[in-house]
C-alpha positions as CSV (number, residue, x, y, z in Angstrom):
1,M,128.5,91.6,96.2
2,A,125.0,92.6,95.1
3,N,121.7,92.1,96.6
4,Y,118.9,91.3,94.2
5,E,115.9,92.1,96.3
6,S,113.2,92.4,93.6
7,V,113.0,89.9,91.1
8,L,111.0,89.0,87.9
9,L,110.6,85.7,86.7
10,I,109.4,84.4,83.6
11,E,107.7,81.5,83.6
12,S,104.9,79.5,82.8
13,D,104.3,76.6,84.8
14,A,102.5,76.8,88.3
15,L,104.5,74.5,90.1
16,L,107.5,75.8,89.1
17,Q,106.6,79.6,89.9
18,S,105.5,78.5,93.5
19,F,108.4,76.4,94.3
20,V,110.9,79.1,92.8
21,V,108.9,82.0,94.8
22,D,108.3,80.2,97.9
23,K,112.6,79.7,97.9
24,L,113.3,83.2,96.6
25,T,111.2,85.1,99.2
26,E,112.7,82.6,101.6
27,M,116.2,84.4,100.4
28,G,114.8,87.7,101.3
29,C,113.3,88.9,97.5
30,D,110.1,90.5,96.6
31,V,109.4,88.4,93.3
32,A,107.0,89.4,91.0
33,V,106.1,86.2,88.3
34,V,104.8,86.4,84.9
35,A,104.1,84.1,82.5
36,D,105.9,85.4,78.9
37,V,108.5,87.6,77.9
38,E,105.3,89.8,76.6
39,Q,104.0,90.1,80.0
40,A,107.2,91.2,81.4
41,R,107.8,93.7,79.2
42,V,104.5,95.6,80.0
43,L,105.4,94.9,83.8
44,Q,109.6,96.4,83.6
45,Q,108.0,99.3,81.5
46,A,106.7,99.8,85.5
47,E,108.9,98.7,87.4
48,H,112.8,98.3,88.5
49,Y,113.9,95.0,89.3
50,D,117.5,93.9,90.1
51,L,116.9,90.5,88.4
52,V,114.7,88.4,85.8
53,L,115.3,84.8,85.9
54,K,113.8,82.6,82.9
55,D,114.3,79.6,81.2
56,L,114.8,77.8,84.5
57,P,115.5,73.7,83.5
58,K,113.2,71.3,84.1
59,P,113.4,69.8,87.1
60,F,114.4,72.9,88.7
61,S,117.3,73.2,91.9
62,L,118.3,76.2,94.2
63,D,121.7,74.8,92.9
64,V,121.0,75.2,89.6
65,L,119.8,78.7,89.8
66,E,123.1,79.2,91.5
67,W,125.3,77.8,88.7
68,R,123.5,79.9,86.3
69,L,124.2,83.0,88.3
70,K,127.9,81.6,89.0
71,S,128.5,81.1,85.0
72,S,126.9,84.2,84.0
73,N,129.4,86.3,86.0
74,I,126.5,87.6,88.1
75,S,128.0,88.1,92.0
76,W,124.7,86.9,94.0
77,Q,124.3,87.0,97.9
78,P,121.0,86.9,98.9
79,K,120.1,88.4,101.4
80,R,120.0,86.9,104.4
81,L,116.0,87.1,107.4
82,S,117.3,88.3,110.7
83,A,116.1,86.1,113.2
84,S,113.4,87.0,115.4
85,A,113.1,86.3,119.1
C-alpha cells in the first residue's frame, strides 16, 4: 500500500482548508494548500506531491475522503504517528 506523505490540497474555502489540513496532518501527511488549479500547476512545477486532492464535496468528512480514494482504485494507508512517552 502506498503512503501519501506529501499532499497538495486545492480548495478555495478557508474553513474546509483548515479542517482537511488538520485531519491530514494528524494522519502524518505534509500538506500544501492552494486556492485554485492555476496555483497548483505553478506549485507542482517546483514540488512533487504523492497525492493531489481537489473538488472536495461539502459538507466534507473523512469518510467521504476515504470513499473517494477507494473508489478511485488508490490504495492508501496514512502514516501512523508514533506515541511518545
